[in-house]
N, C-alpha and C positions, 0 to 999 in steps of 0.2 A: 473646373476641369483643366488639366495641363494642355497646353497647345504647342505641339511641335509640328508645324505645318511644313510638309515636304511636297515638292512637285516632281512629276516624272520627267520634266525637261526644264531648262533654266529660265524660260520666260515666265514672268509672274502671271498668276491667274487673275482674271478680271474680278472686280468687286461684285459680290452677289447682289441680286435684286433685293431691295428692302422688302421685308415682310410685314404684314399686319396680323393682328390676332385672328382675322377672318381668312387668312391665307390657307390654302389646302396643302397639308404636309403629308408626304408619303415617307414612311420609315420602313426600310427593307431589313428585316431581321428582328425577331422577338426574343433576343437573348439579353445579356447584361446591358450592353450599350444601347440597343434598340429600345428596350422598355424604359431604361433610365431616361433616354432622350424624350420619349413620349410623355413620361411622367412629369418631367420638368416643364415641357412645353405646355401641357394641360394646366399645370400649376401656375403658369405665368399668363394664363388667360387665352391661349390658343384654343379654338373651338372645333377645328376640322383636322384631326390627326388620325391617320390610318396606318396601322402596323401590319405588314405582310410577312408571313413565314411559310417555308416549305413544309414544315412538319404537319402531320395529320393531327397530332395532339401536342399541346404545349404544357410545359417547356419541352423543347426538342430533346429526345433521348441522347443524341450525339453532340449536343452543344457543349462547349467548354464549361459553361456555368452549371450544367446539370450534373453536379458532382457531389460527393459526400461532404467535402469541406474545402475551404480555401483559407490561406493565411491572411491575417490582418496584422500588418506590421508597419512601423514608421522608420525603419533603418534604411535611409537613403542618403547617398552622398550629395545629392542635389537638394538643397534646402526647400525648393518649391514643392517637390514631391513629399518631402518629410512633413511640411506644414499641411499639405492636402491630406496626407494619410491620417494625421492626428485629428484634423477636422472630421474626417470620415469616421474615426473611432467613436467620436461623440455622437455622430448621427446614428451609428449602429445601435446605440443604447436607447434610442427613442422607442416608445411603445409600438409604433407602426411595425417594427420588425419582429415583434412577438418572441423575443428571446433567442433570435438566431445567432447572436454574437456571444461567444464564450471567451472571456478574458482570462486565459490561463498563463499568460506571459510568454515571452519569446527569448530564446537563447541564440545569440548571433556569434558564430565562431569562424575562425579561418586561420591559415598559416600565413604564407607570404602574400596571399590574395586579400588579406583582411585590410579594409580601408578604415582608418580611424575617423574619417569624416562621418561615418554612420553614427558612431557613438557621440561624437562632438555635436552633431546636429540634434540628436535626441536630447542631449543635455541642455543645449541652448533653448530648446522648446519646452523645457521643464520636466522631462521624463525622469523619474526616480531610478536611474540606471545603477546597476551593480557591476563594477568592473570584475572581469575574470582574466587576470593577467597571465595565467599559465595553465598548463594541463591539469595540475592539481586542483586549481580553483574550479575549472570546468567540470571535472569529474565529481568534485564535492557537490556542486550545484545540482547535477543530474541525480546523484545518489539521494540528495535531500528531497527530491520530488517523488521518489518512490514511497510506497506505503510506509508509514513511520516504523512499524515493527520490523519490516523487511530492511529498511535503510539502517536501522540500528544493528540488525544482525550482520549486514554486510560490512558495516564500519569495523566491527570487531572480529570478522572472520578472516581466514587466510587469504592471501593474494589470489589464489586460484578461484575462490568463490567470487571475489570482487570482479575479476576479469570475466567471469561467466555472464555477468549482467550489464556491466558498464565498460566502455572502451577506455583507452589510455590517453588519447588526444595529444600525442607527442608533438611538440613544437607548435601547439595551437594557443591562441589567446582569443579573447572576445569580451562580450558583456551580456548581461541579462536585463531585459526591460519588462517589468511586470505589466505594463500597459500595452497590451497586444494579445493576440491569440488567433482564434479561427472563427469562421462563420459558416453556417449551414447554407451552402450555395443554392442547391436546388429549391429548398423551401423558401429562401429569400426571393428567388426569381418568381416563384409561384405567387408569393405575396404581392410582389410588384405588378405582376400580370393582373391580378384581381383589382388592385388599386387603379390601374390604367383604365380598365373597363368601367369601374365605378365612377371615374371622373369624366366619362363620356368618350374615351378613345375607342376607336374601332380596331379590333384585333382579328385578322382574318387568317385562319389556318389553311393548310393544304394549298397554298398559292406559291408555287416555286417560280420566282422571278428569274427570267433567262435573258433579259435584254432591256435596253433603254429605248424609250420612245422620244423621237425628236421631231421638231417642226421643220419647215422649209429652210429656216435660218440656222438649222443645226442646234437649236436650243432644246434642252431636255424639258419635256412636258409630262413625262410619266414613265411607267415601266410596263413591260409585257410579261405575261406568265406562260408557263408551258402549256396550259390548257387553252390558250388563246385569248384570255381576258386581258384587258388593259386597264390600268389605273392612272389617272392623270392628276397632277398636282402642281402647285407653284414652287415647291421645293422637294427634291428627292434626296433622302439621306440614306446612304448605304452603311449598314451596321451589321455586316454578316461575317466579321472576323476573318478567319483564315480561308473562307470561301470567296473572298472578294476578288482576288486576281483571277481565279479560274472561272468564276461566274461572269465576269466582265473582261474577257481577254482584250477587247478593243481599247480598254483604258491603259493597257500596258503597265500595270502596277506590279507585275511579278518581281521586279527588281527591288521594290520597296516593301512588298507584302509577301515574302517567301513563307509559305505555309510549312511548318515543321511539326512533327509529332513528337511529343515528350512522353516518355514512358512512366507509368505509375502502376503500383501494385498494392494489394491489400493482404492483410494477415488476420485470421480469425483467432482471437485469444480465448482461452478457457475462462471460466468465471474467476478462478483464483488469479490468473494472469491479468485479467482486466482490473481487479482490485489493486494489484501490485503497481500497475502502470498508469492508473487513471489520473494521478496527480501530476503527470509529466507535462512539461512545457512544449511549445513548438520549438523544434530544433532546426536551425538554418545553418548549413555548412557552406560558406562561400568559397571554400577551397575545392571541394568535390562537386558541389551543386546539389547535394542531398538535402532533403527536408522531410521531417517526420511530424506526425500529429499524435496527440493523446488518443486513446481508444474512445470510440463512440459508445453510446448506451448499449449497443448490441455487441460491444467488444471487438469492433473492427478498427484496426490500425492501418492508416494509409501512409504510404511513403512514395516519394517521387524524386526525380533528379532533373535539374535544369541543365541542359547541355545544348550543343548545336542542334540536336534533334535529328529526325529522319524525314526525308522527303518522299513523296509519291508522285513521280513525274508523269504527266500526260500531255499529249499534243493539244495545242490550243483549240483546234477544231473539234477534238473529242469532248471538250468540257464546255461547249457552248459557243465557240467562235465560228466565224464564217469559214466554210470549207475552202473557199477561194482566197482566204486571207493569206497573204504572203509577207514575210516568210513565216512558215509554221514554227511556233515556239513551243518549248516544253515548259509546262507550268505545274508546280507542285500543287496537288489537290488532296484535301483531306480524305483519308481512307478510314471509314467508321462502320459501326454496326448497321447504319442505314445503307451505305453503298456496298458493303460486303456482309450481308446478314447470315449467310449459310454457316451453321455450326459455330456461330460466334466469331467467325473469322475476322471481322472488322474490329474486334476488341483485343486481338492478340498483339503482343509487342515482340520486338526482336529478342531472340534467345540471348544474344550478347548483352542486351540491356538488362535483362533479368539477372544475369550473372553479376554484372557490375552493381546493380541495386543491392543484391544480397551481400556482396563484399563491403559495400559502403555502410550498410546497416550493421554489419558485424563490427565495424569500427566504433559504433555508438552503443548499440544494444546487442551484444553477442548472443544472448539467449534467444532473442526474437529472430535472429538471423537463421536459426535452426528450424524455425517453423515453416510449414509448407505455405505456398501462396494460396490465397482464397480467391483472388481475381486479379485481372490485369486490364489495362485500358490505355489507349493512346489519347492524349489530350492535345488537340491541334491549336496552334497559335501562330502568330507572326514572329519571326526572329528579328525583333527590333528592340532596342534598349529604351525607346520612348514611344509614347502613344502618338498616333498620327491622326490629326484632324486637318481638314482642308477642303478646298474646292477643286474639283478636277478641271485643269485648264483646257483639256480637249473638249469639254462639254460646256464651254462658256460659263454661265452663271448659276445654273439651276441644280447642280449636283454637289452634294457634300459627302465626304467620306469619313467614317469613323472606324476606329480599330478596337477590337475586343480580343484580348489575349488572356488565357487562363494561367499560363505558367511562364510568362515572359520574364519575370524576375522572381523566381521561387514560387510561382503559382499564386499570385496575390493581387491581380488586377481587380479583385472583387470589391475593393473598397470604392471603386469608381461608381458602383451601382447607385447610391453610396452603400451598396451591399452586394453580396454574392455568397453562395456556398453550400448545400448538403443533403439532408435526407427528408423525404416527405412521402406522400402516397404515390409519387411518381416512381415508376419502376426503373431505378438506376441501373445502368447497363455496365456490367463488368464481365469479362470472360472468366468462367469458372473451370475447374478441372485443369489447372494450368501449372503443373509442376515444371521445373526448368526444362526437362526433356520434351515436354508436350508442345512448347511454343515453337513456331516456325521463325524464319529469319525476318519476317515482317516486311513492311513496305521498303522500297529501295532507299538507298542513301545518296 
């Protein structure tokens, strides 16, 4: 795992108490990072691992990882992350994941924002990359991914027909890496959940953690839940992603863990359209932040855009803090189908974001940009460029914090699972009946 340990104040945090395999471990959060942590602890011989989650049924419907699909890619400017990603790609191919990983290849493009270190690192690690030095090469690569007869027709058709299905990519360059693709996020989380239980881990649903339990010396000895129950342990690991800062305002993590909502949408293709686009690659545009997926077996195309995102600010005392806590702070708090269930309100995205998504899609697949939206959703994550692991200095030695983000860098933290991504018997939550005019202005900015 990458380690970018950051503290909320300059003093170094004390060394954590050494654990034994008999130590009691409490993991808060049964999502990507929480289950992965429990899985690896159990695999290393720890015998007392308890995972708590607020959801009545797991995987949680509003968790970032309970999604149709996530990108699996290795294009990172940081060699450490690039190596980690390629290791994860191999792990995704293991039988344990039951075919959740789909290696369709990744097209990485950009204009002025394109960083050649992405390509260079992939090449140094042995990836068989194909350079796409200009707009013509990018367009040709995308055309070749369409159904053969369609691609052949397009190649010999007039320019208007070409423009109808594939963008122009003016001033763009990039490269194609056939080693990468997407993973079925929700199904992968569900598989990992089953494995954790099989290995002896206790996973307890419907336990919303609202605070930390400390002893007289201010050492963390456990957590308390909204229903009054307390769970004690030798180490408490927080793995609740974008809910971290608002759930534990006393830790003052909101400056490091700003929860932001990233907009995503889906399009339902016809049978003919699905056949036409099913050979497409993952498309990552580092200039605009857009990324698109090939259609699923059901003909669903998901697209999203990595931007600064949207915040939903609430007072610290409204989200679990002490009402006497001074000064009262505003903390961005995820706004989801769980917190705002009426008429799918928690699944809507800002109207402006939908307009931008459609325009960005028009630059890649103009034909698809004319299709109505089938669903929308906000995916909540931290707006950080790196993963955060560390010990909370305010809590002495017994609290560890981990971060889970879905769309931090084009929606692909899934490889940390060492998986994440997609469809299963879980009722995936997307807001339907959402043409551009139907969406409201969404959570605040």
